[in-house]
Backbone as XML, in Angstrom:
<?xml version="1.0"?>
<chain id="A" units="angstrom">
  <residue number="1" name="MET">
    <atom name="N" x="97.245" y="118.644" z="81.071"/>
    <atom name="CA" x="97.348" y="119.233" z="79.760"/>
    <atom name="C" x="96.157" y="118.799" z="78.933"/>
  </residue>
  <residue number="2" name="ALA">
    <atom name="N" x="95.600" y="119.739" z="78.207"/>
    <atom name="CA" x="94.450" y="119.432" z="77.375"/>
    <atom name="C" x="94.911" y="119.098" z="75.969"/>
  </residue>
  <residue number="3" name="GLU">
    <atom name="N" x="94.132" y="118.293" z="75.300"/>
    <atom name="CA" x="94.471" y="117.959" z="73.929"/>
    <atom name="C" x="93.931" y="119.028" z="73.001"/>
  </residue>
  <residue number="4" name="HIS">
    <atom name="N" x="94.585" y="119.213" z="71.887"/>
    <atom name="CA" x="94.210" y="120.223" z="70.899"/>
    <atom name="C" x="93.342" y="119.556" z="69.833"/>
  </residue>
  <residue number="5" name="ILE">
    <atom name="N" x="92.128" y="120.066" z="69.669"/>
    <atom name="CA" x="91.206" y="119.479" z="68.702"/>
    <atom name="C" x="90.772" y="120.568" z="67.716"/>
  </residue>
  <residue number="6" name="GLU">
    <atom name="N" x="90.886" y="120.270" z="66.443"/>
    <atom name="CA" x="90.384" y="121.156" z="65.393"/>
    <atom name="C" x="89.254" y="120.433" z="64.677"/>
  </residue>
  <residue number="7" name="ARG">
    <atom name="N" x="88.118" y="121.098" z="64.538"/>
    <atom name="CA" x="86.971" y="120.499" z="63.877"/>
    <atom name="C" x="86.567" y="121.364" z="62.684"/>
  </residue>
  <residue number="8" name="SER">
    <atom name="N" x="86.214" y="120.724" z="61.618"/>
    <atom name="CA" x="85.701" y="121.463" z="60.452"/>
    <atom name="C" x="84.522" y="120.690" z="59.857"/>
  </residue>
  <residue number="9" name="LYS">
    <atom name="N" x="83.539" y="121.458" z="59.379"/>
    <atom name="CA" x="82.356" y="120.853" z="58.765"/>
    <atom name="C" x="82.052" y="121.592" z="57.468"/>
  </residue>
  <residue number="10" name="GLU">
    <atom name="N" x="81.672" y="120.830" z="56.461"/>
    <atom name="CA" x="81.190" y="121.414" z="55.198"/>
    <atom name="C" x="79.694" y="121.160" z="55.130"/>
  </residue>
  <residue number="11" name="MET">
    <atom name="N" x="78.967" y="122.233" z="54.938"/>
    <atom name="CA" x="77.510" y="122.133" z="54.921"/>
    <atom name="C" x="76.985" y="122.441" z="53.518"/>
  </residue>
  <residue number="12" name="SER">
    <atom name="N" x="75.877" y="121.791" z="53.191"/>
    <atom name="CA" x="75.206" y="122.084" z="51.920"/>
    <atom name="C" x="74.229" y="123.241" z="52.121"/>
  </residue>
  <residue number="13" name="ARG">
    <atom name="N" x="73.586" y="123.675" z="51.022"/>
    <atom name="CA" x="72.650" y="124.797" z="51.120"/>
    <atom name="C" x="71.430" y="124.470" z="51.959"/>
  </residue>
  <residue number="14" name="ASP">
    <atom name="N" x="71.038" y="123.194" z="51.982"/>
    <atom name="CA" x="69.843" y="122.835" z="52.750"/>
    <atom name="C" x="70.163" y="122.512" z="54.211"/>
  </residue>
  <residue number="15" name="GLY">
    <atom name="N" x="71.424" y="122.647" z="54.639"/>
    <atom name="CA" x="71.776" y="122.466" z="56.042"/>
    <atom name="C" x="72.309" y="121.090" z="56.381"/>
  </residue>
  <residue number="16" name="ASN">
    <atom name="N" x="72.401" y="120.202" z="55.425"/>
    <atom name="CA" x="72.940" y="118.868" z="55.680"/>
    <atom name="C" x="74.468" y="118.918" z="55.691"/>
  </residue>
  <residue number="17" name="VAL">
    <atom name="N" x="75.051" y="118.090" z="56.545"/>
    <atom name="CA" x="76.505" y="118.030" z="56.651"/>
    <atom name="C" x="77.029" y="117.130" z="55.542"/>
  </residue>
  <residue number="18" name="LEU">
    <atom name="N" x="77.897" y="117.682" z="54.694"/>
    <atom name="CA" x="78.490" y="116.915" z="53.614"/>
    <atom name="C" x="79.768" y="116.218" z="54.059"/>
  </residue>
  <residue number="19" name="HIS">
    <atom name="N" x="80.597" y="116.924" z="54.827"/>
    <atom name="CA" x="81.901" y="116.390" z="55.217"/>
    <atom name="C" x="82.263" y="116.963" z="56.592"/>
  </residue>
  <residue number="20" name="SER">
    <atom name="N" x="82.753" y="116.110" z="57.452"/>
    <atom name="CA" x="83.173" y="116.539" z="58.781"/>
    <atom name="C" x="84.539" y="115.931" z="59.061"/>
  </residue>
  <residue number="21" name="SER">
    <atom name="N" x="85.443" y="116.715" z="59.616"/>
    <atom name="CA" x="86.771" y="116.192" z="59.952"/>
    <atom name="C" x="87.192" y="116.700" z="61.328"/>
  </residue>
  <residue number="22" name="GLU">
    <atom name="N" x="88.056" y="115.935" z="61.961"/>
    <atom name="CA" x="88.521" y="116.268" z="63.302"/>
    <atom name="C" x="90.008" y="115.941" z="63.374"/>
  </residue>
  <residue number="23" name="VAL">
    <atom name="N" x="90.793" y="116.866" z="63.855"/>
    <atom name="CA" x="92.228" y="116.658" z="64.013"/>
    <atom name="C" x="92.554" y="116.803" z="65.496"/>
  </residue>
  <residue number="24" name="ILE">
    <atom name="N" x="93.168" y="115.781" z="66.061"/>
    <atom name="CA" x="93.525" y="115.799" z="67.478"/>
    <atom name="C" x="95.038" y="115.807" z="67.589"/>
  </residue>
  <residue number="25" name="ASN">
    <atom name="N" x="95.546" y="116.717" z="68.355"/>
    <atom name="CA" x="96.986" y="116.788" z="68.576"/>
    <atom name="C" x="97.330" y="115.817" z="69.709"/>
  </residue>
  <residue number="26" name="ASP">
    <atom name="N" x="97.925" y="114.679" z="69.346"/>
    <atom name="CA" x="98.244" y="113.645" z="70.330"/>
    <atom name="C" x="99.470" y="113.973" z="71.160"/>
  </residue>
  <residue number="27" name="ARG">
    <atom name="N" x="100.270" y="114.946" z="70.753"/>
    <atom name="CA" x="101.498" y="115.279" z="71.475"/>
    <atom name="C" x="101.195" y="115.677" z="72.912"/>
  </residue>
  <residue number="28" name="ASP">
    <atom name="N" x="100.142" y="116.486" z="73.102"/>
    <atom name="CA" x="99.789" y="116.907" z="74.455"/>
    <atom name="C" x="99.333" y="115.733" z="75.303"/>
  </residue>
  <residue number="29" name="THR">
    <atom name="N" x="98.547" y="114.820" z="74.714"/>
    <atom name="CA" x="98.092" y="113.670" z="75.491"/>
    <atom name="C" x="99.260" y="112.735" z="75.797"/>
  </residue>
  <residue number="30" name="ASP">
    <atom name="N" x="100.218" y="112.615" z="74.864"/>
    <atom name="CA" x="101.409" y="111.796" z="75.134"/>
    <atom name="C" x="102.241" y="112.395" z="76.252"/>
  </residue>
  <residue number="31" name="LEU">
    <atom name="N" x="102.398" y="113.708" z="76.245"/>
    <atom name="CA" x="103.165" y="114.363" z="77.310"/>
    <atom name="C" x="102.486" y="114.195" z="78.665"/>
  </residue>
  <residue number="32" name="GLU">
    <atom name="N" x="101.164" y="114.288" z="78.672"/>
    <atom name="CA" x="100.432" y="114.102" z="79.928"/>
    <atom name="C" x="100.580" y="112.669" z="80.430"/>
  </residue>
  <residue number="33" name="LYS">
    <atom name="N" x="100.504" y="111.708" z="79.518"/>
    <atom name="CA" x="100.675" y="110.300" z="79.893"/>
    <atom name="C" x="102.081" y="110.047" z="80.419"/>
  </residue>
  <residue number="34" name="ASP">
    <atom name="N" x="103.096" y="110.601" z="79.735"/>
    <atom name="CA" x="104.474" y="110.456" z="80.198"/>
    <atom name="C" x="104.669" y="111.075" z="81.572"/>
  </residue>
  <residue number="35" name="HIS">
    <atom name="N" x="104.057" y="112.223" z="81.793"/>
    <atom name="CA" x="104.165" y="112.883" z="83.098"/>
    <atom name="C" x="103.555" y="112.015" z="84.195"/>
  </residue>
  <residue number="36" name="ASN">
    <atom name="N" x="102.383" y="111.453" z="83.928"/>
    <atom name="CA" x="101.731" y="110.600" z="84.924"/>
    <atom name="C" x="102.564" y="109.347" z="85.210"/>
  </residue>
  <residue number="37" name="GLN">
    <atom name="N" x="103.180" y="108.797" z="84.161"/>
    <atom name="CA" x="104.040" y="107.639" z="84.361"/>
    <atom name="C" x="105.268" y="108.011" z="85.189"/>
  </residue>
  <residue number="38" name="ASN">
    <atom name="N" x="105.843" y="109.174" z="84.924"/>
    <atom name="CA" x="107.011" y="109.609" z="85.692"/>
    <atom name="C" x="106.666" y="109.828" z="87.156"/>
  </residue>
  <residue number="39" name="VAL">
    <atom name="N" x="105.500" y="110.360" z="87.437"/>
    <atom name="CA" x="105.070" y="110.543" z="88.820"/>
    <atom name="C" x="104.915" y="109.188" z="89.504"/>
  </residue>
  <residue number="40" name="ALA">
    <atom name="N" x="104.320" y="108.238" z="88.810"/>
    <atom name="CA" x="104.142" y="106.898" z="89.386"/>
    <atom name="C" x="105.493" y="106.239" z="89.663"/>
  </residue>
  <residue number="41" name="VAL">
    <atom name="N" x="106.435" y="106.404" z="88.746"/>
    <atom name="CA" x="107.774" y="105.827" z="88.943"/>
    <atom name="C" x="108.464" y="106.481" z="90.142"/>
  </residue>
  <residue number="42" name="ARG">
    <atom name="N" x="108.311" y="107.777" z="90.289"/>
    <atom name="CA" x="108.912" y="108.464" z="91.439"/>
    <atom name="C" x="108.310" y="107.988" z="92.761"/>
  </residue>
  <residue number="43" name="VAL">
    <atom name="N" x="107.005" y="107.746" z="92.767"/>
    <atom name="CA" x="106.359" y="107.241" z="93.985"/>
    <atom name="C" x="106.879" y="105.845" z="94.316"/>
  </residue>
  <residue number="44" name="ILE">
    <atom name="N" x="107.017" y="104.996" z="93.299"/>
    <atom name="CA" x="107.543" y="103.640" z="93.507"/>
    <atom name="C" x="108.942" y="103.704" z="94.099"/>
  </residue>
  <residue number="45" name="TRP">
    <atom name="N" x="109.818" y="104.540" z="93.519"/>
    <atom name="CA" x="111.193" y="104.626" z="94.011"/>
    <atom name="C" x="111.270" y="105.284" z="95.388"/>
  </residue>
  <residue number="46" name="TYR">
    <atom name="N" x="110.345" y="106.186" z="95.697"/>
    <atom name="CA" x="110.319" y="106.789" z="97.032"/>
    <atom name="C" x="109.981" y="105.729" z="98.078"/>
  </residue>
  <residue number="47" name="ILE">
    <atom name="N" x="108.956" y="104.943" z="97.795"/>
    <atom name="CA" x="108.569" y="103.878" z="98.728"/>
    <atom name="C" x="109.701" y="102.868" z="98.884"/>
  </residue>
  <residue number="48" name="ALA">
    <atom name="N" x="110.307" y="102.484" z="97.763"/>
    <atom name="CA" x="111.429" y="101.544" z="97.814"/>
    <atom name="C" x="112.600" y="102.139" z="98.579"/>
  </residue>
  <residue number="49" name="GLY">
    <atom name="N" x="112.850" y="103.418" z="98.402"/>
    <atom name="CA" x="113.940" y="104.074" z="99.119"/>
    <atom name="C" x="113.732" y="104.082" z="100.622"/>
  </residue>
  <residue number="50" name="VAL">
    <atom name="N" x="112.511" y="104.373" z="101.038"/>
    <atom name="CA" x="112.208" y="104.354" z="102.474"/>
    <atom name="C" x="112.405" y="102.949" z="103.036"/>
  </residue>
  <residue number="51" name="LEU">
    <atom name="N" x="111.932" y="101.944" z="102.317"/>
    <atom name="CA" x="112.088" y="100.562" z="102.761"/>
    <atom name="C" x="113.558" y="100.155" z="102.814"/>
  </residue>
  <residue number="52" name="LEU">
    <atom name="N" x="114.325" y="100.535" z="101.803"/>
    <atom name="CA" x="115.742" y="100.172" z="101.781"/>
    <atom name="C" x="116.530" y="100.873" z="102.888"/>
  </residue>
  <residue number="53" name="VAL">
    <atom name="N" x="116.182" y="102.104" z="103.207"/>
    <atom name="CA" x="116.840" y="102.802" z="104.318"/>
    <atom name="C" x="116.495" y="102.121" z="105.637"/>
  </residue>
  <residue number="54" name="LEU">
    <atom name="N" x="115.243" y="101.734" z="105.801"/>
    <atom name="CA" x="114.831" y="101.021" z="107.007"/>
    <atom name="C" x="115.609" y="99.710" z="107.159"/>
  </residue>
  <residue number="55" name="LEU">
    <atom name="N" x="115.736" y="98.964" z="106.073"/>
    <atom name="CA" x="116.482" y="97.707" z="106.120"/>
    <atom name="C" x="117.982" y="97.953" z="106.334"/>
  </residue>
  <residue number="56" name="ALA">
    <atom name="N" x="118.507" y="99.039" z="105.799"/>
    <atom name="CA" x="119.918" y="99.362" z="106.012"/>
    <atom name="C" x="120.169" y="99.693" z="107.490"/>
  </residue>
  <residue number="57" name="PHE">
    <atom name="N" x="119.252" y="100.449" z="108.112"/>
    <atom name="CA" x="119.364" y="100.708" z="109.550"/>
    <atom name="C" x="119.345" y="99.398" z="110.328"/>
  </residue>
  <residue number="58" name="ARG">
    <atom name="N" x="118.443" y="98.512" z="109.964"/>
    <atom name="CA" x="118.362" y="97.224" z="110.650"/>
    <atom name="C" x="119.675" y="96.456" z="110.515"/>
  </residue>
  <residue number="59" name="PHE">
    <atom name="N" x="120.218" y="96.412" z="109.304"/>
    <atom name="CA" x="121.456" y="95.687" z="109.070"/>
    <atom name="C" x="122.599" y="96.243" z="109.927"/>
  </residue>
  <residue number="60" name="VAL">
    <atom name="N" x="122.732" y="97.553" z="109.948"/>
    <atom name="CA" x="123.804" y="98.179" z="110.734"/>
    <atom name="C" x="123.577" y="97.972" z="112.228"/>
  </residue>
  <residue number="61" name="PHE">
    <atom name="N" x="122.355" y="98.119" z="112.687"/>
    <atom name="CA" x="122.070" y="97.933" z="114.117"/>
    <atom name="C" x="122.377" y="96.507" z="114.553"/>
  </residue>
  <residue number="62" name="VAL">
    <atom name="N" x="121.971" y="95.527" z="113.761"/>
    <atom name="CA" x="122.231" y="94.132" z="114.118"/>
    <atom name="C" x="123.727" y="93.839" z="114.022"/>
  </residue>
  <residue number="63" name="LEU">
    <atom name="N" x="124.385" y="94.401" z="113.019"/>
    <atom name="CA" x="125.819" y="94.196" z="112.855"/>
    <atom name="C" x="126.604" y="94.742" z="114.051"/>
  </residue>
  <residue number="64" name="LEU">
    <atom name="N" x="126.152" y="95.866" z="114.573"/>
    <atom name="CA" x="126.837" y="96.471" z="115.718"/>
    <atom name="C" x="126.273" y="96.011" z="117.054"/>
  </residue>
  <residue number="65" name="GLY">
    <atom name="N" x="125.238" y="95.197" z="117.051"/>
    <atom name="CA" x="124.661" y="94.666" z="118.284"/>
    <atom name="C" x="123.899" y="95.707" z="119.078"/>
  </residue>
  <residue number="66" name="ALA">
    <atom name="N" x="123.071" y="96.502" z="118.415"/>
    <atom name="CA" x="122.302" y="97.547" z="119.088"/>
    <atom name="C" x="121.348" y="96.950" z="120.110"/>
  </residue>
  <residue number="67" name="ASN">
    <atom name="N" x="121.173" y="97.653" z="121.213"/>
    <atom name="CA" x="120.326" y="97.215" z="122.313"/>
    <atom name="C" x="118.853" y="97.297" z="121.908"/>
  </residue>
  <residue number="68" name="PRO">
    <atom name="N" x="118.112" y="96.180" z="121.942"/>
    <atom name="CA" x="116.697" y="96.212" z="121.556"/>
    <atom name="C" x="115.825" y="96.939" z="122.577"/>
  </residue>
  <residue number="69" name="ALA">
    <atom name="N" x="116.354" y="97.220" z="123.766"/>
    <atom name="CA" x="115.581" y="97.960" z="124.758"/>
    <atom name="C" x="115.550" y="99.452" z="124.429"/>
  </residue>
  <residue number="70" name="ASN">
    <atom name="N" x="116.447" y="99.911" z="123.574"/>
    <atom name="CA" x="116.444" y="101.297" z="123.126"/>
    <atom name="C" x="115.233" y="101.515" z="122.231"/>
  </residue>
  <residue number="71" name="GLY">
    <atom name="N" x="114.564" y="102.639" z="122.398"/>
    <atom name="CA" x="113.333" y="102.910" z="121.664"/>
    <atom name="C" x="113.511" y="102.945" z="120.160"/>
  </residue>
  <residue number="72" name="PHE">
    <atom name="N" x="114.548" y="103.636" z="119.692"/>
    <atom name="CA" x="114.746" y="103.748" z="118.250"/>
    <atom name="C" x="115.153" y="102.407" z="117.643"/>
  </residue>
  <residue number="73" name="ALA">
    <atom name="N" x="116.049" y="101.705" z="118.303"/>
    <atom name="CA" x="116.471" y="100.391" z="117.798"/>
    <atom name="C" x="115.283" y="99.424" z="117.781"/>
  </residue>
  <residue number="74" name="ASN">
    <atom name="N" x="114.472" y="99.457" z="118.815"/>
    <atom name="CA" x="113.285" y="98.597" z="118.869"/>
    <atom name="C" x="112.313" y="98.951" z="117.736"/>
  </residue>
  <residue number="75" name="PHE">
    <atom name="N" x="112.145" y="100.248" z="117.468"/>
    <atom name="CA" x="111.280" y="100.675" z="116.366"/>
    <atom name="C" x="111.789" y="100.123" z="115.036"/>
  </residue>
  <residue number="76" name="ILE">
    <atom name="N" x="113.091" y="100.204" z="114.811"/>
    <atom name="CA" x="113.674" y="99.699" z="113.564"/>
    <atom name="C" x="113.490" y="98.192" z="113.462"/>
  </residue>
  <residue number="77" name="TYR">
    <atom name="N" x="113.744" y="97.482" z="114.566"/>
    <atom name="CA" x="113.603" y="96.021" z="114.548"/>
    <atom name="C" x="112.158" y="95.599" z="114.268"/>
  </residue>
  <residue number="78" name="THR">
    <atom name="N" x="111.213" y="96.202" z="114.960"/>
    <atom name="CA" x="109.815" y="95.779" z="114.803"/>
    <atom name="C" x="109.218" y="96.221" z="113.474"/>
  </residue>
  <residue number="79" name="THR">
    <atom name="N" x="109.631" y="97.388" z="112.987"/>
    <atom name="CA" x="109.089" y="97.871" z="111.711"/>
    <atom name="C" x="109.646" y="97.089" z="110.533"/>
  </residue>
  <residue number="80" name="SER">
    <atom name="N" x="110.908" y="96.711" z="110.604"/>
    <atom name="CA" x="111.521" y="96.008" z="109.484"/>
    <atom name="C" x="111.287" y="94.495" z="109.518"/>
  </residue>
  <residue number="81" name="HIS">
    <atom name="N" x="110.851" y="93.971" z="110.640"/>
    <atom name="CA" x="110.666" y="92.521" z="110.781"/>
    <atom name="C" x="109.748" y="91.922" z="109.715"/>
  </residue>
  <residue number="82" name="PRO">
    <atom name="N" x="108.573" y="92.508" z="109.408"/>
    <atom name="CA" x="107.710" y="91.901" z="108.382"/>
    <atom name="C" x="108.341" y="91.866" z="106.994"/>
  </residue>
  <residue number="83" name="PHE">
    <atom name="N" x="109.247" y="92.783" z="106.716"/>
    <atom name="CA" x="109.869" y="92.834" z="105.403"/>
    <atom name="C" x="111.049" y="91.868" z="105.290"/>
  </residue>
  <residue number="84" name="VAL">
    <atom name="N" x="111.625" y="91.486" z="106.420"/>
    <atom name="CA" x="112.779" y="90.583" z="106.418"/>
    <atom name="C" x="112.335" y="89.137" z="106.653"/>
  </residue>
  <residue number="85" name="SER">
    <atom name="N" x="111.224" y="88.950" z="107.322"/>
    <atom name="CA" x="110.804" y="87.601" z="107.720"/>
    <atom name="C" x="110.630" y="86.614" z="106.555"/>
  </residue>
  <residue number="86" name="PRO">
    <atom name="N" x="110.223" y="87.028" z="105.345"/>
    <atom name="CA" x="110.147" y="86.023" z="104.264"/>
    <atom name="C" x="111.498" y="85.432" z="103.885"/>
  </residue>
  <residue number="87" name="PHE">
    <atom name="N" x="112.576" y="86.050" z="104.305"/>
    <atom name="CA" x="113.909" y="85.605" z="103.923"/>
    <atom name="C" x="114.646" y="84.885" z="105.060"/>
  </residue>
  <residue number="88" name="PHE">
    <atom name="N" x="113.964" y="84.644" z="106.174"/>
    <atom name="CA" x="114.614" y="84.002" z="107.320"/>
    <atom name="C" x="115.082" y="82.593" z="107.013"/>
  </residue>
  <residue number="89" name="GLY">
    <atom name="N" x="114.370" y="81.843" z="106.228"/>
    <atom name="CA" x="114.710" y="80.454" z="105.979"/>
    <atom name="C" x="115.829" y="80.241" z="104.972"/>
  </residue>
  <residue number="90" name="ILE">
    <atom name="N" x="116.251" y="81.293" z="104.293"/>
    <atom name="CA" x="117.290" y="81.144" z="103.278"/>
    <atom name="C" x="118.618" y="80.736" z="103.911"/>
  </residue>
  <residue number="91" name="PHE">
    <atom name="N" x="118.971" y="81.398" z="104.974"/>
    <atom name="CA" x="120.209" y="81.106" z="105.688"/>
    <atom name="C" x="119.860" y="80.748" z="107.125"/>
  </residue>
  <residue number="92" name="ASN">
    <atom name="N" x="120.837" y="80.407" z="107.891"/>
    <atom name="CA" x="120.620" y="80.062" z="109.294"/>
    <atom name="C" x="119.984" y="81.239" z="110.016"/>
  </residue>
  <residue number="93" name="TYR">
    <atom name="N" x="118.797" y="81.035" z="110.554"/>
    <atom name="CA" x="118.072" y="82.099" z="111.233"/>
    <atom name="C" x="118.161" y="81.898" z="112.738"/>
  </residue>
  <residue number="94" name="ASN">
    <atom name="N" x="118.662" y="82.918" z="113.409"/>
    <atom name="CA" x="118.767" y="82.902" z="114.862"/>
    <atom name="C" x="118.435" y="84.299" z="115.353"/>
  </residue>
  <residue number="95" name="LEU">
    <atom name="N" x="117.208" y="84.494" z="115.818"/>
    <atom name="CA" x="116.748" y="85.810" z="116.226"/>
    <atom name="C" x="117.228" y="86.112" z="117.644"/>
  </residue>
  <residue number="96" name="ARG">
    <atom name="N" x="118.312" y="86.855" z="117.726"/>
    <atom name="CA" x="118.832" y="87.309" z="119.019"/>
    <atom name="C" x="119.284" y="88.742" z="118.839"/>
  </residue>
  <residue number="97" name="TYR">
    <atom name="N" x="118.512" y="89.656" z="119.365"/>
    <atom name="CA" x="118.888" y="91.061" z="119.291"/>
    <atom name="C" x="119.844" y="91.395" z="120.424"/>
  </residue>
  <residue number="98" name="GLY">
    <atom name="N" x="120.677" y="92.378" z="120.198"/>
    <atom name="CA" x="121.639" y="92.792" z="121.208"/>
    <atom name="C" x="122.973" y="92.087" z="121.079"/>
  </residue>
  <residue number="99" name="VAL">
    <atom name="N" x="123.071" y="91.144" z="120.149"/>
    <atom name="CA" x="124.310" y="90.409" z="119.904"/>
    <atom name="C" x="124.760" y="90.764" z="118.489"/>
  </residue>
  <residue number="100" name="SER">
    <atom name="N" x="126.012" y="91.098" z="118.344"/>
    <atom name="CA" x="126.532" y="91.479" z="117.038"/>
    <atom name="C" x="126.555" y="90.268" z="116.106"/>
  </residue>
  <residue number="101" name="ARG">
    <atom name="N" x="125.924" y="90.424" z="114.926"/>
    <atom name="CA" x="125.942" y="89.351" z="113.938"/>
    <atom name="C" x="125.710" y="89.939" z="112.550"/>
  </residue>
  <residue number="102" name="PHE">
    <atom name="N" x="126.042" y="89.164" z="111.559"/>
    <atom name="CA" x="125.913" y="89.573" z="110.161"/>
    <atom name="C" x="124.647" y="88.934" z="109.593"/>
  </residue>
  <residue number="103" name="GLU">
    <atom name="N" x="123.616" y="89.750" z="109.342"/>
    <atom name="CA" x="122.347" y="89.233" z="108.819"/>
    <atom name="C" x="122.372" y="89.228" z="107.288"/>
  </residue>
  <residue number="104" name="THR">
    <atom name="N" x="122.704" y="88.088" z="106.740"/>
    <atom name="CA" x="122.756" y="87.953" z="105.286"/>
    <atom name="C" x="121.371" y="88.078" z="104.684"/>
  </residue>
  <residue number="105" name="TYR">
    <atom name="N" x="120.356" y="87.584" z="105.374"/>
    <atom name="CA" x="118.999" y="87.635" z="104.834"/>
    <atom name="C" x="118.485" y="89.063" z="104.736"/>
  </residue>
  <residue number="106" name="THR">
    <atom name="N" x="118.998" y="89.980" z="105.554"/>
    <atom name="CA" x="118.608" y="91.381" z="105.408"/>
    <atom name="C" x="119.189" y="91.960" z="104.116"/>
  </residue>
  <residue number="107" name="LEU">
    <atom name="N" x="120.413" y="91.594" z="103.807"/>
    <atom name="CA" x="121.004" y="92.046" z="102.547"/>
    <atom name="C" x="120.263" y="91.457" z="101.348"/>
  </residue>
  <residue number="108" name="VAL">
    <atom name="N" x="119.875" y="90.191" z="101.452"/>
    <atom name="CA" x="119.100" y="89.559" z="100.376"/>
    <atom name="C" x="117.762" y="90.278" z="100.222"/>
  </residue>
  <residue number="109" name="ALA">
    <atom name="N" x="117.120" y="90.619" z="101.321"/>
    <atom name="CA" x="115.845" y="91.335" z="101.268"/>
    <atom name="C" x="116.020" y="92.694" z="100.584"/>
  </residue>
  <residue number="110" name="MET">
    <atom name="N" x="117.105" y="93.388" z="100.879"/>
    <atom name="CA" x="117.353" y="94.684" z="100.249"/>
    <atom name="C" x="117.508" y="94.547" z="98.736"/>
  </residue>
  <residue number="111" name="VAL">
    <atom name="N" x="118.237" y="93.536" z="98.310"/>
    <atom name="CA" x="118.437" y="93.314" z="96.871"/>
    <atom name="C" x="117.118" y="92.945" z="96.200"/>
  </residue>
  <residue number="112" name="VAL">
    <atom name="N" x="116.351" y="92.063" z="96.823"/>
    <atom name="CA" x="115.078" y="91.622" z="96.237"/>
    <atom name="C" x="114.108" y="92.795" z="96.122"/>
  </residue>
  <residue number="113" name="TYR">
    <atom name="N" x="113.981" y="93.612" z="97.167"/>
    <atom name="CA" x="113.056" y="94.743" z="97.114"/>
    <atom name="C" x="113.512" y="95.794" z="96.110"/>
  </residue>
  <residue number="114" name="ALA">
    <atom name="N" x="114.808" y="95.997" z="95.956"/>
    <atom name="CA" x="115.309" y="96.929" z="94.945"/>
    <atom name="C" x="114.995" y="96.416" z="93.544"/>
  </residue>
  <residue number="115" name="LEU">
    <atom name="N" x="115.154" y="95.115" z="93.323"/>
    <atom name="CA" x="114.829" y="94.537" z="92.019"/>
    <atom name="C" x="113.336" y="94.593" z="91.721"/>
  </residue>
  <residue number="116" name="ILE">
    <atom name="N" x="112.513" y="94.388" z="92.740"/>
    <atom name="CA" x="111.059" y="94.485" z="92.556"/>
    <atom name="C" x="110.683" y="95.915" z="92.184"/>
  </residue>
  <residue number="117" name="ALA">
    <atom name="N" x="111.248" y="96.902" z="92.872"/>
    <atom name="CA" x="110.960" y="98.303" z="92.556"/>
    <atom name="C" x="111.410" y="98.642" z="91.141"/>
  </residue>
  <residue number="118" name="TYR">
    <atom name="N" x="112.578" y="98.149" z="90.756"/>
    <atom name="CA" x="113.077" y="98.384" z="89.405"/>
    <atom name="C" x="112.140" y="97.764" z="88.360"/>
  </residue>
  <residue number="119" name="GLY">
    <atom name="N" x="111.688" y="96.549" z="88.614"/>
    <atom name="CA" x="110.781" y="95.875" z="87.696"/>
    <atom name="C" x="109.445" y="96.593" z="87.561"/>
  </residue>
  <residue number="120" name="ILE">
    <atom name="N" x="108.890" y="97.055" z="88.675"/>
    <atom name="CA" x="107.616" y="97.780" z="88.624"/>
    <atom name="C" x="107.791" y="99.105" z="87.891"/>
  </residue>
  <residue number="121" name="ALA">
    <atom name="N" x="108.892" y="99.799" z="88.152"/>
    <atom name="CA" x="109.146" y="101.076" z="87.473"/>
    <atom name="C" x="109.297" y="100.867" z="85.969"/>
  </residue>
  <residue number="122" name="LYS">
    <atom name="N" x="109.989" y="99.825" z="85.557"/>
    <atom name="CA" x="110.131" y="99.536" z="84.134"/>
    <atom name="C" x="108.799" y="99.124" z="83.519"/>
  </residue>
  <residue number="123" name="LEU">
    <atom name="N" x="107.990" y="98.394" z="84.266"/>
    <atom name="CA" x="106.687" y="97.974" z="83.763"/>
    <atom name="C" x="105.773" y="99.176" z="83.533"/>
  </residue>
  <residue number="124" name="ILE">
    <atom name="N" x="105.845" y="100.154" z="84.406"/>
    <atom name="CA" x="105.013" y="101.348" z="84.260"/>
    <atom name="C" x="105.415" y="102.146" z="83.024"/>
  </residue>
  <residue number="125" name="THR">
    <atom name="N" x="106.719" y="102.214" z="82.747"/>
    <atom name="CA" x="107.213" y="103.037" z="81.638"/>
    <atom name="C" x="107.534" y="102.228" z="80.388"/>
  </residue>
  <residue number="126" name="ILE">
    <atom name="N" x="107.006" y="101.036" z="80.276"/>
    <atom name="CA" x="107.364" y="100.154" z="79.161"/>
    <atom name="C" x="106.927" y="100.731" z="77.812"/>
  </residue>
  <residue number="127" name="ASN">
    <atom name="N" x="105.852" y="101.476" z="77.768"/>
    <atom name="CA" x="105.383" y="102.033" z="76.504"/>
    <atom name="C" x="105.531" y="103.544" z="76.449"/>
  </residue>
  <residue number="128" name="GLN">
    <atom name="N" x="106.427" y="104.086" z="77.249"/>
    <atom name="CA" x="106.628" y="105.526" z="77.270"/>
    <atom name="C" x="107.236" y="105.982" z="75.943"/>
  </residue>
  <residue number="129" name="SER">
    <atom name="N" x="106.799" y="107.136" z="75.473"/>
    <atom name="CA" x="107.301" y="107.610" z="74.184"/>
    <atom name="C" x="108.790" y="107.945" z="74.274"/>
  </residue>
  <residue number="130" name="ASP">
    <atom name="N" x="109.433" y="107.963" z="73.129"/>
    <atom name="CA" x="110.876" y="108.213" z="73.072"/>
    <atom name="C" x="111.214" y="109.678" z="73.252"/>
  </residue>
  <residue number="131" name="SER">
    <atom name="N" x="110.244" y="110.557" z="73.396"/>
    <atom name="CA" x="110.527" y="111.981" z="73.562"/>
    <atom name="C" x="111.220" y="112.280" z="74.888"/>
  </residue>
  <residue number="132" name="GLN">
    <atom name="N" x="111.114" y="111.375" z="75.854"/>
    <atom name="CA" x="111.736" y="111.586" z="77.151"/>
    <atom name="C" x="113.203" y="111.176" z="77.145"/>
  </residue>
  <residue number="133" name="THR">
    <atom name="N" x="113.630" y="110.380" z="76.164"/>
    <atom name="CA" x="115.006" y="109.902" z="76.147"/>
    <atom name="C" x="115.902" y="110.815" z="75.360"/>
  </residue>
</chain>
């Protein structure tokens, strides 16, 4: 969206500018800024959603004791491992795939990543105009 600018000049008889004024319509620039912020927030939540779904698959697979030799289960385990590994030390960590167990650290990772996404989304829209509410 382009901003609306009105310009006016008062000139004297000899060609000198006596008075110049400029009016800028900030509403269009505010709407464009709000739109860009909304797009950024949607991208953040999309990435967080993909990560949370991946971690949810991991949690269910481990809970049900999915076979790590299966291609899809192995993909889920290996892809989600870097995102869960910072939380291994919180609770008793015993990496054994193929055995049914309750991974509390995966649930903690899901909560932490959701809170991080929420915080980043709020940080992006912290100065958003009230016209969106």
